[in-house]
C-alpha positions as CSV (number, residue, x, y, z in Angstrom):
1,X,19.4,-6.9,-1.3
2,X,16.2,-4.8,-1.5
3,X,15.6,-1.9,0.9
4,X,13.4,-2.7,3.9
5,X,11.8,0.7,3.2
6,X,8.8,0.9,0.9
7,X,6.0,3.2,-0.1
8,X,2.3,2.4,-0.8
9,X,-0.1,4.8,-2.2
10,X,-3.7,4.8,-2.9
11,X,-4.7,7.3,-5.7
12,X,-8.1,8.7,-5.2
13,X,-10.6,9.9,-7.9
14,X,-14.4,10.2,-7.7
15,X,-14.7,8.2,-4.4
16,X,-12.7,5.5,-5.9
17,X,-9.0,4.1,-5.3
18,X,-6.7,2.9,-8.0
19,X,-6.1,-0.7,-7.1
20,X,-3.5,-3.0,-8.4
21,X,-4.6,-6.7,-8.7
22,X,-1.3,-8.4,-8.4
23,X,-1.4,-11.2,-11.0
24,X,1.7,-10.9,-13.2
25,X,4.8,-11.4,-11.1
26,X,6.2,-14.8,-10.3
27,X,7.1,-15.5,-6.7
28,X,5.0,-12.5,-5.5
29,X,4.1,-12.2,-1.9
30,X,1.1,-10.2,-3.0
31,X,0.0,-12.8,-5.6
32,X,-3.7,-12.4,-6.3
33,X,-4.1,-9.7,-3.7
34,X,-5.5,-6.1,-4.4
35,X,-3.1,-3.4,-3.1
36,X,-2.4,0.2,-3.9
37,X,0.7,1.1,-5.9
38,X,4.3,1.5,-4.6
39,X,7.6,-0.3,-4.1
40,X,11.0,-0.3,-2.6
41,X,13.1,2.7,-2.2
42,X,16.0,3.1,-4.3
43,X,19.4,4.1,-2.6
44,X,19.3,7.6,-1.3
45,X,15.6,8.1,-2.1
46,X,13.4,10.1,0.3
47,X,9.9,8.6,0.8
48,X,8.4,11.2,-1.6
49,X,10.9,10.6,-4.3
50,X,10.1,6.8,-4.0
51,X,6.4,7.6,-4.1
52,X,6.6,9.8,-7.2
53,X,8.9,7.3,-9.1
54,X,6.8,4.3,-8.2
55,X,3.6,6.0,-9.2
56,X,5.2,7.0,-12.6
57,X,6.5,3.6,-13.3
58,X,3.5,1.6,-12.2
59,X,0.7,3.8,-13.6
60,X,2.2,6.5,-16.0
61,X,0.7,9.1,-13.8
62,X,2.6,12.1,-12.2
63,X,1.1,12.8,-8.7
64,X,0.5,16.5,-8.0
65,X,-1.1,16.2,-4.5
66,X,-0.5,13.6,-1.8
67,X,-0.6,13.1,1.9
68,X,1.6,10.9,4.1
69,X,-0.9,8.9,6.1
70,X,1.0,6.6,8.3
71,X,3.9,4.2,8.9
72,X,3.2,0.6,8.7
73,X,5.8,-2.0,10.1
74,X,5.5,-5.7,8.7
75,X,7.0,-8.6,10.4
76,X,6.5,-12.1,8.6
77,X,8.0,-15.4,9.1
78,X,10.8,-15.9,6.5
79,X,11.0,-12.3,5.4
80,X,13.0,-9.3,6.7
81,X,10.9,-6.6,8.4
82,X,9.4,-4.0,6.1
83,X,8.6,-0.4,7.0
84,X,6.1,1.1,4.7
85,X,5.2,4.7,4.2
86,X,1.6,5.0,3.4
87,X,0.1,7.6,1.3
88,X,-3.0,8.8,-0.4
89,X,-3.0,11.0,-3.5
90,X,-5.8,13.2,-4.8
91,X,-4.0,15.0,-7.6
92,X,-2.4,13.6,-10.7
93,X,-1.8,14.3,-14.3
94,X,-0.9,12.1,-17.3
95,X,-2.2,9.1,-19.1
96,X,-2.5,5.7,-17.3
97,X,-0.3,3.0,-18.8
98,X,-0.5,-0.9,-18.2
99,X,1.3,-2.2,-15.1
100,X,3.8,-5.1,-15.4
101,X,2.9,-6.1,-12.0
102,X,-0.8,-6.7,-12.4
103,X,-3.9,-5.0,-13.6
104,X,-4.9,-1.5,-12.4
105,X,-8.5,-0.8,-11.9
106,X,-10.6,2.1,-10.3
107,X,-12.6,0.5,-7.5
108,X,-15.3,2.4,-5.5
109,X,-14.2,2.7,-2.0
110,X,-17.4,1.2,-0.8
111,X,-16.5,-1.9,-2.6
112,X,-13.0,-2.4,-1.3
113,X,-14.3,-5.0,1.2
114,X,-15.3,-7.4,-1.6
115,X,-11.8,-7.7,-3.0
116,X,-9.0,-10.1,-1.9
117,X,-7.1,-7.8,0.5
118,X,-4.5,-8.5,3.1
119,X,-6.3,-8.3,6.7
120,X,-4.0,-5.7,7.7
121,X,-4.8,-3.5,4.8
122,X,-8.4,-3.5,5.8
123,X,-7.3,-1.9,9.1
124,X,-5.4,1.0,7.5
125,X,-8.0,1.5,4.8
126,X,-10.6,1.9,7.5
127,X,-8.1,4.4,9.3
128,X,-7.9,6.5,6.0
129,X,-11.7,6.3,5.3
130,X,-12.1,7.9,8.9
131,X,-9.5,10.5,8.1
132,X,-7.5,9.4,11.2
133,X,-4.4,11.5,12.0
134,X,-0.9,10.1,11.2
135,X,-0.7,6.7,12.5
136,X,1.8,3.9,13.3
137,X,0.6,0.3,12.6
138,X,2.5,-3.0,13.2
139,X,1.5,-6.2,11.7
140,X,2.9,-9.7,12.2
141,X,1.8,-12.2,9.8
142,X,2.4,-16.1,9.7
143,X,1.7,-16.9,5.9
144,X,-1.5,-15.1,5.0
145,X,-2.7,-15.0,8.6
146,X,-2.5,-11.8,10.7
147,X,-1.4,-13.0,14.1
148,X,-0.8,-9.5,15.7
149,X,-1.7,-5.9,15.0
150,X,-1.0,-2.7,17.1
151,X,-2.0,0.9,16.4
152,X,0.2,3.6,17.8
153,X,1.7,0.9,20.3
154,X,-1.6,-0.3,21.5
155,X,-2.6,-4.0,20.7
156,X,-5.6,-4.4,18.4
157,X,-5.2,-8.2,17.5
158,X,-3.3,-10.9,19.3
159,X,-3.9,-14.4,18.2
């Protein structure tokens, strides 16, 4: 069984984020969505070890500077709860490689709203753009629809 703990990272360069268009995996909950890079913890990994391994596996890049931005709890019908450690990274070295989970593309931050994003992702991307202090978000989805969202224990959305 996969760990309920995951990382997600938005690598920054020249006011852009490295985005992953998830088009390659079969049975992908993120199919056709644009997300950051990351994945499930392996046994015994710390959040940072998972972050660094996933970044290397998915992009070929070695992160040299990153920041833990928040914790995101996902609850969705038919899925086990997931606890995601959210990062941004503004330092890296190495050469990018193709990703077997989709297409990597540098996207200007001001154009993120034009992409097919999860509704909850728009919330944390806005918080990161505002340089919000460390936050805790909870999202409850029914299919692709965000039914509930809270920030630091306070309700944002309830449908």
